[in-house]
C-alpha positions as CSV (number, residue, x, y, z in Angstrom):
1,M,-2.9,18.3,22.6
2,N,-1.4,19.8,19.6
3,I,-3.4,22.9,18.7
4,I,-2.9,24.2,15.3
5,K,-2.7,28.0,15.3
6,D,-2.3,28.6,11.7
7,M,-4.0,26.8,8.9
8,N,-1.0,27.4,6.8
9,E,0.6,24.8,8.8
10,L,-1.5,22.1,7.2
11,K,-1.4,20.8,3.7
12,L,-2.8,18.0,1.6
13,V,-0.2,15.9,-0.1
14,R,-0.4,12.8,-2.2
15,P,0.7,9.6,-0.3
16,L,4.6,9.6,-0.3
17,L,7.1,6.8,0.5
18,E,8.9,9.4,2.5
19,L,6.1,9.7,5.0
20,K,6.0,5.9,5.7
21,N,6.8,6.3,9.4
22,E,4.5,9.1,10.0
23,Y,1.6,7.3,8.2
24,L,2.2,4.1,10.2
25,S,2.0,6.0,13.3
26,F,-1.2,7.6,12.2
27,Y,-2.6,4.1,11.2
28,Q,-1.6,2.5,14.4
29,E,-3.1,5.3,16.5
30,W,-6.4,5.0,14.5
31,K,-6.5,1.2,14.9
32,E,-6.0,1.5,18.7
33,S,-8.7,4.0,19.0
34,G,-11.3,1.4,17.9
35,E,-13.0,4.0,15.7
36,D,-14.3,3.1,12.2
37,M,-11.7,3.4,9.6
38,V,-13.0,6.3,7.4
39,P,-12.4,6.8,4.5
40,W,-12.2,3.2,3.3
41,V,-8.7,3.6,2.1
42,I,-7.4,3.7,5.7
43,N,-8.5,0.1,5.9
44,K,-5.8,-0.9,3.5
45,D,-3.1,-2.9,5.2
46,P,0.1,-0.9,5.4
47,R,2.5,-3.7,6.2
48,D,3.7,-3.8,2.6
49,F,3.8,0.0,2.4
50,E,4.9,0.2,-1.2
51,A,2.2,-2.2,-2.4
52,M,-0.4,0.0,-0.4
53,L,0.9,3.2,-2.1
54,Q,0.8,1.4,-5.5
55,S,-2.8,0.5,-4.9
56,L,-3.6,4.0,-4.1
57,F,-1.9,5.3,-7.3
58,D,-3.9,2.6,-9.3
59,N,-7.1,3.7,-7.8
60,D,-6.3,7.2,-9.1
61,R,-6.0,5.9,-12.7
62,G,-8.9,3.5,-12.3
63,A,-6.6,0.5,-12.9
64,G,-8.0,-2.8,-12.0
65,A,-11.2,-1.3,-10.6
66,S,-13.8,-3.9,-9.7
67,E,-17.5,-3.5,-10.9
68,G,-19.1,-0.6,-9.4
69,R,-15.9,1.2,-8.4
70,V,-14.9,4.5,-9.6
71,P,-11.4,6.1,-9.8
72,D,-10.5,8.1,-6.7
73,T,-7.6,10.0,-5.5
74,T,-6.2,9.9,-1.9
75,F,-4.6,12.9,-0.1
76,W,-2.9,12.9,3.3
77,L,-3.4,15.9,5.6
78,I,0.0,16.8,7.2
79,N,1.2,19.4,9.5
80,N,4.5,21.3,9.1
81,Q,6.3,18.4,11.1
82,N,5.0,16.0,8.4
83,R,2.7,14.3,10.9
84,V,-0.1,12.6,9.2
85,L,-3.3,14.0,10.7
86,G,-6.1,12.8,8.4
87,V,-7.0,11.3,5.0
88,V,-9.4,12.4,2.3
89,N,-10.5,10.4,-0.6
90,I,-12.0,12.0,-3.6
91,R,-14.0,10.2,-6.2
92,H,-13.6,11.3,-9.8
93,R,-17.1,10.5,-10.7
94,L,-20.3,8.9,-9.2
95,T,-22.3,5.9,-9.9
96,D,-26.0,6.0,-9.2
97,H,-25.4,4.3,-6.0
98,L,-22.7,6.7,-4.9
99,L,-24.9,9.7,-6.0
100,N,-27.5,8.6,-3.5
101,S,-25.3,7.2,-0.7
102,G,-21.7,8.2,-0.9
103,G,-20.8,11.3,-2.7
104,H,-17.4,12.5,-4.0
105,I,-15.6,12.9,-0.7
106,G,-14.7,10.5,2.1
107,F,-12.8,12.0,5.0
């Protein structure tokens, strides 16, 4: 078990191509656990990693958003070895539906 002794060892970063292997390891570990993929952006298929990153960047700008979707920004939680430990997704605004059953943050 990797115990974090200092919160300064953690940081939130925008998804990066340079962290591909670390993200794929994180993704595979999560898939093998059988747990729900939360937030929803973890469900994005990373096999075409560059396309997945582009879709995250598009979401940030609200580009190509379908009806009822709002722009959102994804960050990866990494440690000082660049291991991806988690993901947070922050919605820029809320619809009436999200106001009642969703909120601004998925993690």
